[in-house]
C-alpha angles and dihedrals in degrees: 000000000000096000114185129229107249125203130182113230127188101156095260121131089248093054093045090052088049091050091055091052090045091054090053091049092049092051091049090052096040092232135122123272117230118201110202129189116189114206135188134208109279091229098050146019111254122336113008116248090232110023091180089064099039099033128211114318114254126222116255120248090212091054091047091053090049091051094047092048092049092047092051093048093049093047089052093050099043114054115221094013117143111208130191123185129192144153121236125198108241144062115310096241096046091045093054093045089054092045089052090069089076099029133100090209137000118209123200136177119237093243132005134190115320094019119144111255093228094057108081090187109044125216093263094052092045092049094050095042091052102041109027121127093222137031117301126211113206116202125194113198092199090059125070113272090241126251108294090213093042121111126262109249126202131183116230128191104159095264125128090244090055089049090056090047092050092050094050092042090053091053089050092049092052091050092051094043093234134120123269115229118201108208124196115186118206130181121273109264116257117254101253138117136216139057094311092058092048091048092049092048092049090050092051093048091050090050093049093047092049094047094048092046091053091048091048092051092051092049095047091051091063100026108037092165097058119110103230134200131177121217123182112197133191116210142149089252137012094240092050091050093051093046093050093045090050096055092110099030128117091215134006115207127203136175123244093242131004133184116321096019121139111252093234094054105080091178105049127210094262093051091046092052092047092050090049099048112020119128092227140030113300123224110210105201121224128168113244109260 
């Protein structure tokens, strides 16, 4: 299926930065780019209480001009890119989640128009990142765009969610022609001496080596062409370790929920922190549903 890359656009700097990354992703995949603008009724948030009185919401001419202008600029910058632009009645988050059912990738900005300044990942981005039916690329315009020639990094912890993330990160690395780095973050060793400390350190190293080897074998089975590296990291927290390791990456990939996550939280605390503070775009892995 020739699934498109879908990006939500509202004219904000965050969404325009996301559109640029989405165009790149579409070119790499050889698929169309769909620019989508979700709009609501001007007299109410979401579905009107009495649609017979208020009528069906109408698309905005201003938004349509913004979409057409953005589409034309992207088509000029990215040779061979096919761009479609349309407005969809509905909230931006719900619209993009629904669009993700038929997409290869959904791209969102970290914060669009009307977002609270203190929330680095706005409600729309958080909703899509947590509930999409395909992978989601989150782009922060205030962060560097990542190094185009940098590797794709993915955090692995032995969980099924990390396995999905590693698989999708490997596919992304092959498309970009860069290495894939499997990162396992372990706790900083306690400050103690003696045989017990050496034994604990040896046990941790053996665990990290085994986990990374298992992840590497699974990736190579499905992506034999990927250039693969393994990188054990020690850090105070998993999120901090991933963020620091991804300082020179083109993309940092995370699963929706790793070990220890609450079932109801589809985007766990580690993934949330990485999305908020990474130095490059973040790929939030989701199985295609």
